[in-house]
C-alpha positions in Angstrom: 68.7 -2.2 -6.6 67.5 -1.9 -3.2 65.4 1.2 -3.7 63.6 -0.6 -6.9 63.0 -3.4 -4.3 61.5 -1.1 -1.9 59.5 0.8 -4.6 58.2 -2.4 -5.8 57.4 -3.4 -2.3 55.5 0.0 -1.5 53.5 -0.7 -4.9 52.5 -3.6 -3.6 51.2 -2.5 -0.3 49.5 0.4 -2.1 47.8 -2.0 -4.5 46.9 -4.4 -1.4 45.7 -1.2 0.7 43.2 -0.2 -2.5 42.0 -3.8 -3.1 41.0 -4.2 0.7 39.6 -0.9 0.7 37.7 -1.6 -2.2 36.6 -5.0 -0.8 35.6 -3.3 2.4 33.4 -0.9 0.6 31.8 -3.7 -1.5 31.0 -5.9 1.5 29.3 -2.5 3.4 27.4 -1.9 0.1 26.4 -5.4 -0.4 25.1 -5.3 3.7 23.4 -1.9 3.1 21.6 -3.3 0.3 20.3 -6.2 2.1 19.6 -5.0 5.4 19.0 -1.3 4.4 18.5 1.7 7.0 18.5 0.6 10.8 16.9 2.7 13.7 14.8 4.9 11.1 13.4 7.9 12.5 10.0 7.1 11.4 8.9 3.3 10.0 5.8 1.2 8.8 4.4 -0.4 12.0 1.1 -1.7 10.7 -0.9 -2.3 7.5 -4.4 -2.9 8.0 -6.6 -4.0 4.9 -10.4 -4.2 5.5 -12.2 -6.0 2.6 -16.1 -5.9 2.0 -18.2 -4.8 -1.1 -20.7 -2.3 -1.4 -23.2 -0.8 -4.2 -21.6 1.2 -6.7 -23.7 4.2 -7.1 -24.1 6.6 -4.4 -27.3 6.7 -2.1 -29.5 3.8 -1.2 -30.7 1.3 -3.6 -34.2 1.6 -4.5 -36.2 -1.5 -5.8 -36.5 -1.1 -9.5 -38.0 -3.3 -12.4 -35.5 -4.7 -14.7 -35.6 -7.8 -16.5 -37.7 -9.2 -13.7 -35.4 -8.2 -11.0 -36.4 -6.3 -7.8 -32.7 -5.0 -7.3 -30.2 -4.5 -9.9 -27.0 -2.3 -9.6 -23.2 -2.5 -10.1 -21.2 -3.9 -7.0 -17.7 -3.0 -6.2 -15.7 -5.2 -4.0 -13.4 -2.8 -2.0 -10.1 -3.5 -0.1 -9.4 -0.2 2.1 -5.8 -0.3 3.4 -4.7 1.7 6.7 -0.8 2.3 6.7 0.8 3.5 10.4 3.4 5.2 10.3 5.3 5.0 13.9 7.4 8.0 15.4 10.8 6.7 16.6 12.1 10.3 15.8 13.9 13.1 18.1 11.4 16.2 18.5 13.5 18.1 15.7 12.5 15.4 13.3 9.3 15.8 11.4 7.6 14.4 8.3 7.5 16.3 5.3 5.5 14.1 3.2 4.8 10.4 2.6 4.7 9.1 -1.0 3.1 5.8 -2.4 4.3 5.0 -6.2 5.1 2.2 -8.5 1.7 0.7 -7.7 1.7 -2.9 -8.9 -1.1 -5.6 -9.3 1.5 -8.6 -9.1 -1.0 -11.1 -9.6 -4.5 -10.3 -10.6 -7.6 -11.7 -9.2 -9.2 -14.4 -10.9 -12.5 -12.5 -11.6 -12.4 -8.7 -12.4 -9.6 -6.3 -11.9 -8.0 -4.1 -9.8 -8.0 -0.1 -9.8 -6.7 2.1 -7.0 -8.2 5.0 -5.4 -7.4 7.9 -3.2 -9.8 8.7 -0.3 -12.8 11.0 -1.5 -12.0 14.8 -0.7 -15.7 15.8 0.2 -18.0 14.5 3.3 -19.7 11.3 3.1 -18.5 7.6 2.1 -14.5 7.6 2.9 -14.0 6.4 -1.0 -16.1 7.2 -4.2 -14.9 4.8 -7.0 -15.1 7.1 -10.0 -12.4 8.1 -12.2 -12.0 11.3 -10.1 -10.5 9.7 -7.2 -8.7 7.0 -9.1 -4.9 7.0 -8.5 -3.0 6.7 -11.6 0.8 7.0 -10.6 1.3 8.1 -7.2 -0.3 9.4 -3.9 1.2 11.8 -1.6 0.6 12.6 2.0 1.7 16.0 3.3 3.1 16.4 6.9 0.5 18.6 8.9 -0.3 18.8 12.4 -3.4 16.3 12.4 -4.3 13.6 10.1 -7.1 14.0 7.4 -7.8 11.3 5.0 -9.6 13.4 2.7 -7.2 16.2 2.5 -4.1 13.7 2.3 -2.4 14.5 5.3 -0.8 12.7 7.8 0.5 14.2 11.2 4.0 15.2 10.9 5.1 13.3 14.2 3.5 10.0 12.6 -0.2 8.7 12.0 -2.0 7.0 9.4 -2.7 7.1 5.7 -5.0 5.3 3.7 -5.4 4.1 0.0 -8.1 1.8 -1.2 -7.7 -1.2 -4.1 -11.3 -1.5 -5.7 -12.6 -4.3 -8.2 -15.1 -2.7 -10.1 -15.7 -5.4 -13.0 -17.6 -8.1 -11.0 -20.9 -7.1 -12.6 -24.6 -6.7 -11.5 -26.2 -7.8 -8.3 -29.7 -9.0 -9.6 -32.4 -10.6 -7.5 -36.2 -10.6 -7.6 -36.8 -12.5 -4.5 -34.4 -10.4 -1.9 -36.8 -8.0 0.0 -34.0 -6.4 1.5 -30.0 -6.2 0.6 -27.2 -6.0 3.0 -24.5 -4.3 1.3 -21.5 -6.4 2.0 -19.1 -9.2 0.7 -22.2 -11.6 1.1 -23.7 -10.0 -2.1 -20.7 -11.7 -3.8 -21.9 -15.0 -2.7 -25.1 -14.7 -4.1 -23.4 -13.4 -7.5 -21.7 -16.5 -7.6 -17.9 -15.3 -6.5 -15.7 -17.0 -4.0 -13.0 -15.9 -1.8 -10.5 -17.5 -4.1 -11.9 -15.5 -6.9 -11.3 -12.3 -5.5 -7.5 -12.3 -3.8 -4.9 -10.9 -5.4 -1.2 -9.6 -5.0 0.1 -6.1 -4.9 3.5 -4.0 -4.5 4.2 -0.4 -4.0 7.2 1.7 -2.8 6.7 4.1 0.0 8.8 7.0 0.4 9.1 9.1 3.9 10.5 12.3 3.4 11.6 14.4 6.6 11.6 18.3 6.6 15.6 18.2 7.0 15.8 16.9 3.5 16.3 13.3 4.5 14.3 10.3 2.4 13.9 6.8 3.2 12.3 4.4 0.5 11.4 0.9 0.8 9.1 -1.5 -1.4 5.9 -3.3 0.3 4.6 -6.5 -1.1 1.8 -8.3 0.2 -1.3 -10.6 -0.7 -5.1 -9.5 -0.1 -6.5 -12.7 0.5 -9.9 -12.0 1.2 -10.7 -15.2 3.3 -14.2 -15.3 4.8 -15.3 -12.5 2.7 -18.1 -13.9 0.7 -19.3 -15.8 4.0 -19.2 -13.2 6.7 -19.3 -9.8 4.6 -16.5 -8.4 6.0 -12.9 -9.6 6.7 -9.7 -7.7 7.8 -6.3 -8.5 7.5 -3.4 -7.3 10.0 0.5 -7.1 8.9 2.8 -6.2 11.4 5.7 -8.2 10.4 7.9 -6.1 7.9 11.4 -7.8 8.6 11.7 -8.3 5.0 11.2 -4.7 3.7 14.4 -2.8 3.3 14.4 0.8 3.4 17.3 2.7 2.0 18.2 6.8 1.7 17.2 8.4 -1.3 
């Protein structure tokens, strides 16, 4: 009889231990899912978005006669993003590659539509907004000895990478009065657009993979507000608060 009571007590204790361990594990998983990795070897420290507008075709615009217009060309409104990766690592920890993936336009602009582009791989303008350079799925920068946007390289000790979000569906800039054209966001005002027409929201995953095989992934979400663009011609947004971005081990 005593043995049965002892066995029952042992069983209850074993069950309690299992339950406590399961609860502790569940709490740790919940905390990890909420706050993610701390003291990462590399982290996103700043994002700068430079918004302006330009002539879509290459080269300088030449006066042409078209429907009584002195100037007539397609305009692209571009938002070039620069992402800085800060080094918190030991000397032995190096970047293997950084991948931007699962890119979404979570709120489209009121006018036009957004497409994503990689840097131009030849000399000249940093971005050429043609199908050849459109990002369909993801964009990967390889860790190398020095940064190079056009070669899709980032310094393996930390550096910057770039990607562009462009609106190519805003139509033609046409004018029979302007003797000169300044290729920036002021063209959009003459085309009848406002800052409110152009702002949008986006999201993407960024994966930081190290040479030792460790990898961390986090989701970046932000608004491209374009405030002051059509009045000033160019505007810049600086993002330094990433307290809401959770990075987890892959």
